[in-house]
N, CA, C and O atoms as a MOPAC input file, in Angstrom:
PM7 MOZYME 1SCF
protein

 N    -11.77800 1    17.79100 1     4.81800 1
 C    -10.49900 1    17.13000 1     4.62200 1
 C    -10.93100 1    16.53100 1     3.18600 1
 O    -12.06500 1    16.06100 1     3.09200 1
 N    -10.07600 1    16.52900 1     2.06400 1
 C    -10.01600 1    15.99800 1     0.91400 1
 C     -9.77200 1    14.33000 1     0.92000 1
 O     -9.00500 1    13.71800 1     1.66400 1
 N    -10.57400 1    13.81800 1    -0.03900 1
 C    -10.02800 1    12.15000 1     0.25100 1
 C    -10.65000 1    11.96000 1    -0.78000 1
 O    -11.81800 1    12.24500 1    -1.04300 1
 N     -9.55900 1    11.27300 1    -1.64000 1
 C     -9.81000 1     9.88500 1    -2.89600 1
 C    -10.39500 1     9.01000 1    -2.60400 1
 O    -10.49500 1     8.95900 1    -1.37800 1
 N    -11.10600 1     7.85500 1    -3.33200 1
 C    -11.21200 1     6.89600 1    -3.32300 1
 C    -10.64300 1     5.91900 1    -4.51800 1
 O    -10.78500 1     6.09000 1    -5.72800 1
 N     -9.90900 1     4.77000 1    -3.79500 1
 C     -9.28700 1     4.29700 1    -4.32000 1
 C     -9.45900 1     3.62500 1    -6.10100 1
 O     -8.68400 1     2.78400 1    -6.55700 1
 N    -10.72500 1     4.27400 1    -6.94100 1
 C    -11.01300 1     3.68300 1    -7.99200 1
 C    -10.11800 1     5.03000 1    -8.91200 1
 O     -9.58000 1     4.84600 1   -10.00300 1
 N    -10.14000 1     6.74000 1    -7.94800 1
 C     -9.68500 1     6.92200 1    -7.85200 1
 C     -8.38300 1     7.52800 1    -8.52200 1
 O     -8.12500 1     8.37200 1    -9.38000 1
 N     -7.96900 1     7.00800 1    -8.02000 1
 C     -6.28400 1     7.23700 1    -7.65700 1
 C     -5.09800 1     7.83200 1    -8.22600 1
 O     -4.20000 1     8.61900 1    -7.92500 1
 N     -5.67200 1     6.77600 1    -9.62100 1
 C     -4.57600 1     6.82300 1   -11.05100 1
 C     -5.01000 1     7.68800 1   -12.06700 1
 O     -4.08700 1     8.11500 1   -12.76000 1
 N     -5.90600 1     7.99800 1   -12.30600 1
 C     -6.58800 1     9.38700 1   -13.05400 1
 C     -6.34100 1    10.70100 1   -12.23800 1
 O     -6.28800 1    11.82700 1   -12.73000 1
 N     -6.20200 1    10.38800 1   -10.93600 1
 C     -5.69400 1    11.68400 1   -10.29100 1
 C     -4.55300 1    11.86900 1   -10.29400 1
 O     -4.12600 1    12.95600 1   -10.68400 1
 N     -3.68700 1    10.85800 1    -9.85500 1
 C     -2.34100 1    10.89800 1   -10.16100 1
 C     -1.51700 1    12.02100 1   -11.15700 1
 O     -0.84700 1    13.05200 1   -11.09000 1
 N     -2.22500 1    10.77300 1   -12.38600 1
 C     -1.78500 1    11.73900 1   -13.77000 1
 C     -2.04100 1    13.08300 1   -14.34800 1
 O     -1.36800 1    13.83900 1   -15.04900 1
 N     -3.70900 1    13.15900 1   -13.61800 1
 C     -3.71200 1    14.03600 1   -14.29300 1
 C     -3.37000 1    15.64900 1   -13.97200 1
 O     -3.46000 1    16.57600 1   -14.77700 1
 N     -2.85600 1    15.73800 1   -12.23600 1
 C     -2.89400 1    16.61500 1   -11.57100 1
 C     -1.35700 1    15.74800 1   -11.19700 1
 O     -1.48300 1    15.05200 1   -10.18900 1
 N     -0.63900 1    15.71600 1   -11.52600 1
 C      0.96300 1    14.94600 1   -11.32900 1
 C      1.01200 1    15.08400 1   -10.03800 1
 O      1.81500 1    15.88900 1    -9.56800 1
 N      0.37100 1    14.51200 1    -9.40000 1
 C      0.56600 1    14.35900 1    -7.57700 1
 C      0.99400 1    13.29900 1    -7.55500 1
 O      0.81200 1    12.20600 1    -8.09100 1
 N      1.81700 1    13.91500 1    -6.60800 1
 C      3.17700 1    12.39700 1    -5.80200 1
 C      2.28600 1    11.91200 1    -4.52500 1
 O      1.60200 1    12.49000 1    -3.68100 1
 N      2.82200 1     9.83900 1    -4.95800 1
 C      2.18800 1     9.49700 1    -3.88700 1
 C      2.73800 1     9.47300 1    -3.12300 1
 O      3.76100 1     8.79000 1    -3.17300 1
 N      2.31500 1    10.40800 1    -1.59500 1
 C      3.05600 1     9.64900 1    -0.60500 1
 C      2.46400 1     8.71600 1     0.69700 1
 O      1.42200 1     8.81500 1     1.34400 1
 N      3.73800 1     7.65600 1     0.79100 1
 C      3.44800 1     6.45600 1     1.13900 1
 C      4.18800 1     7.06800 1     3.44200 1
 O      5.29500 1     7.25200 1     3.94800 1
 N      2.83600 1     7.11800 1     3.92700 1
 C      3.87600 1     7.41500 1     5.41000 1
 C      3.48500 1     6.08900 1     6.54800 1
 O      2.86100 1     6.30200 1     7.58700 1
 N      4.13200 1     4.28500 1     6.00100 1
 C      3.89000 1     3.87500 1     6.44200 1
 C      5.16600 1     3.30800 1     6.85300 1
 O      6.19000 1     3.28700 1     6.17100 1
 N      5.03100 1     2.90400 1     7.89300 1
 C      7.15600 1     1.92800 1     7.95400 1
 C      7.35900 1     1.23100 1     7.21900 1
 O      6.59900 1     0.53300 1     6.54900 1
 N      9.06700 1     1.37000 1     7.24300 1
 C      9.29800 1     0.54600 1     6.09500 1
 C      9.41900 1    -0.44100 1     5.81000 1
 O      9.84300 1    -0.99300 1     4.79400 1
 N      8.83700 1    -0.92700 1     7.21000 1
 C      8.75700 1    -3.01000 1     6.78200 1
 C      7.16300 1    -2.57200 1     6.54000 1
 O      6.67000 1    -3.68000 1     6.75400 1
 N      6.55200 1    -2.11300 1     6.38100 1
 C      4.89800 1    -1.98300 1     5.60200 1
 C      5.25300 1    -1.56800 1     4.41500 1
 O      4.47400 1    -1.57200 1     3.46100 1
 N      6.19500 1    -1.25800 1     4.36700 1
 C      6.09700 1    -0.62700 1     2.15800 1
 C      6.93300 1    -1.95500 1     2.01700 1
 O      6.58300 1    -2.48700 1     0.96400 1
 N      8.12000 1    -2.87600 1     2.80100 1
 C      8.04300 1    -3.97400 1     2.23200 1
 C      7.47500 1    -5.17900 1     1.51500 1
 O      7.67300 1    -5.88500 1     0.52500 1
 N      6.36500 1    -4.98100 1     2.92600 1
 C      5.71300 1    -5.91200 1     2.35600 1
 C      4.46600 1    -5.58700 1     1.20700 1
 O      4.35800 1    -6.42900 1     0.31500 1
 N      3.37100 1    -4.23000 1     1.17200 1
 C      2.95000 1    -4.23000 1     0.23100 1
 C      3.64700 1    -2.80600 1     0.13800 1
 O      4.22800 1    -2.08100 1     0.94600 1
 N      3.22600 1    -2.71100 1    -1.64100 1
 C      3.24800 1    -0.74800 1    -1.98400 1
 C      2.54500 1    -0.84400 1    -2.91100 1
 O      2.36200 1    -1.96300 1    -3.39000 1
 N      1.98900 1     0.16900 1    -3.40800 1
 C      1.28400 1     0.47800 1    -4.78100 1
 C      1.95600 1     1.23700 1    -5.81600 1
 O      1.88200 1     2.46600 1    -5.83800 1
 N      2.49500 1     0.68600 1    -6.52900 1
 C      2.85900 1     1.33900 1    -8.12400 1
 C      2.73400 1     1.62100 1    -9.09600 1
 O      2.83800 1     0.76100 1    -9.97100 1
 N      2.38600 1     3.25800 1    -9.50400 1
 C      2.05400 1     3.73600 1   -10.67700 1
 C      2.30400 1     4.38500 1   -11.35300 1
 O      2.43400 1     5.58500 1   -11.11100 1
 N      2.55100 1     3.61200 1   -12.99400 1
 C      3.42600 1     4.12100 1   -14.16800 1
 C      3.94700 1     6.04100 1   -14.24200 1
 O      3.32700 1     6.78200 1   -15.00600 1
 N      4.47500 1     6.29400 1   -13.84000 1
 C      4.77500 1     7.36900 1   -14.22800 1
 C      4.35900 1     8.48500 1   -13.50900 1
 O      4.29400 1     9.60900 1   -14.00500 1
 N      4.02500 1     8.16600 1   -12.15200 1
 C      3.58100 1     8.66000 1   -10.63100 1
 C      4.56300 1     8.27200 1    -9.69200 1
 O      4.98900 1     7.20600 1    -9.24800 1
 N      4.90500 1    10.10300 1    -9.44700 1
 C      5.40600 1    10.03500 1    -8.21300 1
 C      5.52100 1     9.65400 1    -7.32100 1
 O      4.81600 1    10.22100 1    -6.48600 1
 N      6.49400 1     8.37500 1    -6.70800 1
 C      6.21700 1     8.56600 1    -5.05200 1
 C      7.54400 1     9.20900 1    -3.92300 1
 O      8.73400 1     9.35600 1    -4.19900 1
 N      7.08000 1     9.40100 1    -3.07000 1
 C      8.30300 1     8.99100 1    -1.81100 1
 C      7.41700 1     8.11500 1    -0.25800 1
 O      6.22500 1     7.81000 1    -0.22900 1
 N      7.90000 1     8.00700 1     0.27600 1
 C      8.04600 1     6.95000 1     1.32300 1
 C      9.08100 1     7.94400 1     3.41600 1
 O     10.11900 1     7.85800 1     4.07100 1
 N      7.49000 1     8.83000 1     3.42200 1
 C      8.62400 1     9.16500 1     4.83400 1
 C      7.33900 1     9.25600 1     5.68600 1
 O      6.42100 1    10.07700 1     5.69900 1
 N      7.64200 1     7.88000 1     6.55300 1
 C      6.84100 1     7.63700 1     8.11100 1
 C      6.55200 1     8.77900 1     8.57500 1
 O      7.14200 1     9.85800 1     8.64500 1
 N      5.13100 1     8.22300 1     9.01400 1
 C      4.25400 1     9.50900 1     9.85400 1
 C      5.26900 1    10.32100 1    10.69900 1
 O      5.45500 1    11.53700 1    10.66300 1
 N      5.92300 1     9.33200 1    11.51300 1
 C      6.79100 1    10.07300 1    12.51400 1
 C      7.53000 1    10.76100 1    11.52100 1
 O      6.86100 1    11.77000 1    11.30100 1
 N      8.37500 1    10.77800 1    10.91100 1
 C      9.50200 1    11.79100 1    10.42500 1
 C      8.96300 1    12.73900 1     9.55800 1
 O      9.71800 1    13.65300 1     9.22400 1
 N      7.45700 1    12.72500 1     8.97400 1
 C      7.18700 1    14.90600 1     8.23400 1
 C      7.17900 1    15.73900 1     8.64200 1
 O      7.29400 1    16.71800 1     7.90400 1
 N      6.99900 1    15.99700 1    10.52600 1
 C      7.53400 1    17.42200 1    10.52000 1
 C      9.31000 1    17.47300 1    10.69600 1
 O      9.87000 1    18.53400 1    10.97100 1
 N     10.04800 1    16.22400 1    10.50100 1
 C     11.31300 1    16.51300 1    10.47100 1
 C     11.86300 1    16.78300 1     8.35700 1
 O     12.92400 1    17.21800 1     7.90900 1
 N     10.91100 1    16.41600 1     7.78200 1
 C     11.18600 1    16.22100 1     6.70600 1
 C      9.44500 1    16.89700 1     5.61500 1
 O      8.71800 1    16.38500 1     4.76400 1
 N      9.50000 1    18.22500 1     6.32200 1
 C      7.89100 1    19.36900 1     5.29100 1
 C      9.36000 1    19.41700 1     4.30300 1
 O      9.41500 1    18.34300 1     3.70500 1
 N     10.61900 1    20.34900 1     3.92100 1
 C     11.61700 1    20.31700 1     3.24800 1
 C     11.77800 1    19.47000 1     1.99600 1
 O     12.33900 1    19.83300 1     0.96200 1
 N     11.31800 1    18.51800 1     2.18400 1
 C     11.17500 1    17.33400 1     1.44200 1
 C     10.04600 1    17.37300 1     0.00900 1
 O     10.03700 1    16.85000 1    -1.10500 1
 N      9.16100 1    18.30100 1     0.77300 1
 C      8.02600 1    18.08200 1     0.14200 1
 C      7.52400 1    19.57800 1    -0.36400 1
 O      7.52300 1    20.47100 1     0.48300 1
 N      7.06400 1    19.90800 1    -1.81900 1
 C      6.59500 1    20.66000 1    -2.42500 1
 C      4.99100 1    21.40600 1    -1.87900 1
 O      4.05000 1    21.00000 1    -2.56200 1
 N      4.71300 1    22.12400 1    -1.08300 1
 C      3.71900 1    22.65200 1    -0.52600 1
 C      2.62700 1    23.35700 1    -1.60900 1
 O      1.53300 1    23.80300 1    -1.26300 1
 N      3.37400 1    23.36700 1    -3.57700 1
 C      2.04400 1    23.98100 1    -4.32600 1
 C      1.56800 1    22.13700 1    -4.93600 1
 O      0.41600 1    21.90000 1    -5.29900 1
 N      2.41400 1    21.29500 1    -4.93600 1
 C      2.41800 1    20.37400 1    -5.00200 1
 C      1.11400 1    19.12300 1    -4.54200 1
 O      0.80700 1    18.73100 1    -3.41600 1
 N      0.67600 1    18.81600 1    -5.58900 1
 C     -0.52800 1    17.68300 1    -4.84600 1
 C     -0.44900 1    16.98600 1    -4.90400 1
 O     -0.09700 1    16.58700 1    -6.01400 1
 N     -0.72900 1    15.69200 1    -3.52100 1
 C      0.04300 1    14.94300 1    -2.76200 1
 C     -1.24700 1    13.98200 1    -2.52700 1
 O     -2.37700 1    14.46900 1    -2.53800 1
 N     -1.08800 1    12.99300 1    -2.37500 1
 C     -1.49100 1    11.90600 1    -2.20600 1
 C     -0.70400 1    10.96800 1    -0.67600 1
 O      0.34700 1    10.36300 1    -0.46600 1
 N     -1.69500 1    11.24800 1    -0.05300 1
 C     -1.32600 1    10.67000 1     1.43500 1
 C     -1.95000 1     9.22900 1     1.99600 1
 O     -2.98000 1     8.99100 1     2.62600 1
 N     -0.72100 1     8.24200 1     1.42100 1
 C     -1.21100 1     6.94600 1     1.99300 1
 C     -0.44300 1     5.68100 1     3.16900 1
 O      0.68200 1     5.26100 1     3.44000 1
 N     -2.04200 1     5.42700 1     3.64700 1
 C     -1.26800 1     4.07300 1     4.36300 1
 C     -2.32700 1     3.42100 1     4.98900 1
 O     -3.44400 1     3.88900 1     5.21000 1
 N     -1.65200 1     1.63300 1     5.43000 1
 C     -2.47400 1     0.88600 1     5.74300 1
 C     -4.43900 1     0.69600 1     5.47200 1
 O     -5.14000 1    -0.05800 1     4.79700 1
 N     -4.58800 1     1.35300 1     6.01800 1
 C     -6.29000 1     1.45300 1     6.33800 1
 C     -6.31700 1     3.25200 1     5.52100 1
 O     -6.89600 1     3.13000 1     4.44100 1
 N     -5.96600 1     4.44700 1     5.70100 1
 C     -6.52000 1     5.95700 1     6.13000 1
 C     -5.91800 1     6.67000 1     7.37800 1
 O     -5.32200 1     7.74400 1     7.46300 1
 N     -6.33400 1     5.52200 1     8.54400 1
 C     -6.31100 1     6.33700 1     8.97100 1
 C     -4.87000 1     7.37700 1     9.17600 1
 O     -5.06300 1     8.57200 1     9.40300 1
 N     -3.66900 1     6.92300 1     9.09400 1
 C     -2.14700 1     7.55900 1     9.59700 1
 C     -1.90000 1     8.87400 1     8.69900 1
 O     -1.41900 1     9.95200 1     9.04900 1
 N     -2.40400 1     8.43500 1     7.35400 1
 C     -2.51000 1     9.30300 1     5.79100 1
 C     -3.55000 1    10.28300 1     6.28900 1
 O     -3.26700 1    11.47900 1     6.35400 1
 N     -4.16500 1    10.05000 1     6.47200 1
 C     -5.53600 1    10.95300 1     7.34600 1
 C     -4.84100 1    12.03100 1     8.27800 1
 O     -4.53200 1    13.14600 1     7.85700 1
 N     -4.63700 1    11.63600 1     9.49300 1
 C     -3.71100 1    12.29000 1     9.99600 1
 C     -2.31600 1    13.93300 1     9.58800 1
 O     -2.33900 1    15.12600 1     9.89100 1
 N     -1.45600 1    13.17500 1     8.90700 1
 C     -0.74200 1    13.53800 1     7.53400 1
 C     -1.90700 1    14.81000 1     6.87600 1
 O     -1.88300 1    16.01900 1     7.10400 1
 N     -2.63100 1    14.22600 1     6.22700 1
 C     -3.42300 1    15.98900 1     5.41000 1
 C     -3.23400 1    16.28900 1     6.52700 1
 O     -2.15900 1    16.85000 1     6.74000 1
 N     -3.71500 1    16.17000 1     7.13800 1
 C     -5.10800 1    16.99100 1     8.79800 1
 C     -2.64100 1    18.33000 1     8.78300 1
 O     -2.67600 1    19.39300 1     8.16300 1
 N     -1.77400 1    18.09000 1     9.18500 1
 C     -1.05800 1    18.09600 1     9.35400 1
 C     -0.48600 1    19.04400 1     8.70800 1
 O     -0.08900 1    20.10200 1     9.19800 1
 N     -0.36600 1    18.45000 1     6.71500 1
 C      0.10300 1    19.24600 1     6.22100 1
 C     -0.63000 1    20.51400 1     6.07400 1
 O      0.12400 1    21.41700 1     6.44000 1
 N     -1.74600 1    20.96800 1     5.70600 1
 C     -3.15900 1    21.18300 1     5.19300 1
 C     -2.97600 1    22.71100 1     6.72900 1
 O     -3.20400 1    23.86300 1     6.35900 1
 N     -2.54200 1    22.44600 1     8.40000 1
 C     -1.91400 1    22.96000 1     9.37000 1
 C     -0.46600 1    23.78500 1     8.23000 1
 O     -0.50800 1    24.95200 1     7.84100 1
 N      0.22000 1    23.18300 1     8.04000 1
 C      1.19400 1    24.25500 1     6.86900 1
 C      1.66300 1    24.38300 1     6.57200 1
 O      2.88700 1    24.49200 1     6.64700 1
 N     -0.00500 1    24.55100 1     5.29500 1
 C      0.37600 1    25.56300 1     4.35600 1
 C     -0.07600 1    24.74700 1     2.50500 1
 O     -0.13300 1    25.30300 1     1.40800 1
 N     -0.31300 1    23.27800 1     2.90000 1
 C      0.26900 1    22.90800 1     1.80100 1
 C     -1.71400 1    22.53600 1     1.52200 1
 O     -2.45800 1    21.67700 1     1.99700 1
 N     -1.88100 1    23.38100 1     0.79100 1
 C     -3.67200 1    23.10200 1     0.27500 1
 C     -3.46500 1    22.19400 1    -0.84900 1
 O     -4.57300 1    22.15100 1    -1.38300 1
 N     -2.57100 1    21.34700 1    -1.59400 1
 C     -3.40900 1    20.27100 1    -2.45400 1
 C     -3.33800 1    18.66100 1    -1.44400 1
 O     -2.19100 1    18.24700 1    -1.61200 1
 N     -3.69800 1    18.19800 1    -1.01000 1
 C     -3.26400 1    16.86400 1     0.05900 1
 C     -4.67300 1    16.18200 1     0.25100 1
 O     -5.64500 1    16.65100 1     0.84300 1
 N     -4.54500 1    14.84700 1    -0.45100 1
 C     -5.38700 1    14.06600 1    -0.21300 1
 C     -5.27100 1    13.44100 1     0.11800 1
 O     -4.12100 1    13.00400 1     0.07700 1
 N     -6.59100 1    12.45900 1     1.02300 1
 C     -6.47500 1    11.52600 1     1.52000 1
 C     -6.58000 1     9.66400 1     0.76200 1
 O     -7.38700 1     9.29200 1    -0.08900 1
 N     -5.97100 1     9.19200 1     1.13600 1
 C     -6.54000 1     7.84000 1     0.39000 1
 C     -7.72100 1     6.85600 1     1.24500 1
 O     -7.60400 1     6.02400 1     2.14500 1
 N     -8.59800 1     7.26200 1     0.67500 1
 C     -9.72500 1     6.21100 1     1.67000 1
 C     -9.59400 1     4.47900 1     1.39400 1
 O     -9.89900 1     3.84700 1     0.38200 1
 N     -9.07000 1     4.03400 1     2.58800 1
 C     -9.21200 1     2.74100 1     2.50400 1
 C     -8.41900 1     2.31500 1     2.71500 1
 O     -8.52000 1     1.27500 1     3.36600 1
 N     -6.50100 1     2.99000 1     2.16800 1
 C     -5.43100 1     2.74900 1     2.20700 1
 C     -5.13100 1     1.46800 1     1.39800 1
 O     -5.79600 1     0.85700 1     0.56100 1
 N     -4.14100 1     1.30400 1     1.82600 1
 C     -3.07900 1    -0.02200 1     0.73000 1
 C     -4.22500 1    -1.13600 1     0.93500 1
 O     -4.00400 1    -2.05800 1     0.15000 1
 N     -5.20400 1    -1.33800 1     1.60200 1
 C     -5.69700 1    -2.35600 1     2.15600 1
 C     -7.24000 1    -2.52800 1     0.68800 1
 O     -7.55400 1    -3.42900 1    -0.09100 1
 N     -7.88900 1    -0.86700 1     1.03100 1
 C     -8.96000 1    -0.86400 1     0.12000 1
 C     -7.99400 1    -1.10200 1    -1.67600 1
 O     -8.56200 1    -1.51500 1    -2.68700 1
 N     -6.85600 1    -0.80300 1    -1.61900 1
 C     -6.77800 1    -0.55800 1    -3.03800 1
 C     -6.06000 1    -2.09700 1    -3.73800 1
 O     -6.03400 1    -2.37300 1    -4.93700 1
 N     -5.44600 1    -3.05300 1    -2.45400 1
 C     -5.30500 1    -4.43900 1    -2.56300 1
 C     -6.94700 1    -4.78500 1    -3.53600 1
 O     -7.16400 1    -4.85300 1    -4.74600 1
 N     -8.07100 1    -4.97800 1    -2.02800 1
 C     -9.27700 1    -5.17000 1    -1.94200 1
 C     -9.84500 1    -5.17600 1    -3.39200 1
 O     -9.85100 1    -6.14000 1    -4.15800 1
 N    -10.27000 1    -4.05200 1    -3.60500 1
 C    -10.97000 1    -3.45300 1    -4.22700 1
 C    -10.70700 1    -2.98400 1    -6.25500 1
 O    -11.45400 1    -3.01000 1    -7.23400 1
 N     -9.26600 1    -2.61000 1    -6.02700 1
 C     -8.46200 1    -2.30300 1    -7.37600 1
 C     -7.39400 1    -3.53700 1    -7.88300 1
 O     -7.58200 1    -4.34200 1    -8.79500 1
 N     -6.19800 1    -3.41200 1    -6.97200 1
 C     -4.93400 1    -4.68200 1    -7.32100 1
 C     -5.21100 1    -5.97900 1    -6.54000 1
 O     -4.86400 1    -5.78500 1    -5.37500 1
 N     -5.61200 1    -7.00800 1    -6.67900 1
 C     -5.36100 1    -8.13400 1    -5.87600 1
 C     -4.22100 1    -8.67000 1    -5.48800 1
 O     -4.05000 1    -9.19500 1    -4.38800 1
 N     -3.30700 1    -8.55600 1    -6.44900 1
 C     -1.71300 1    -8.16500 1    -6.75500 1
 C     -1.10700 1    -7.89000 1    -5.26200 1
 O     -0.18400 1    -8.63500 1    -4.93000 1
 N     -1.37200 1    -7.27100 1    -4.68000 1
 C     -0.84200 1    -6.00500 1    -4.01600 1
 C     -1.31500 1    -6.76700 1    -2.62700 1
 O     -2.46700 1    -6.68400 1    -2.20100 1
 N     -0.15100 1    -7.60000 1    -1.91400 1
 C     -0.42000 1    -8.67700 1    -0.65900 1
 C     -0.94800 1    -7.21500 1     0.22700 1
 O     -0.63800 1    -6.02700 1     0.13600 1
 N     -2.08200 1    -8.13800 1     1.27800 1
 C     -2.95100 1    -7.51500 1     2.43400 1
 C     -2.10200 1    -8.50500 1     3.75800 1
 O     -1.73300 1    -9.67800 1     3.82000 1
 N     -2.04000 1    -7.15100 1     4.84600 1
 C     -1.09300 1    -7.92500 1     5.77300 1
 C     -2.73000 1    -6.77900 1     6.82600 1
 O     -2.81200 1    -6.80700 1     8.05400 1

């Protein structure tokens, strides 16, 4: 499985026109989110991914994020099994983003 370090996220999304797919629960998204100018983002909780595959484009580059990178890793594996070829996990999740890139993003 492909992983991206948090320091690579902005560049990867800008150059590949990637979708930032947040697989956390709604209450988590309310607490903290990653917002990158010009980068498309979508929130689909992990448990809803199987029912919402049609909301995703298999040919698009997708970066999955969660709190620490565990749920998003599972989503990456699921999407790969369903024919998505350019799917990445954000290593360390939004917590690593807050610690290493943007300390204004709250940690929880």
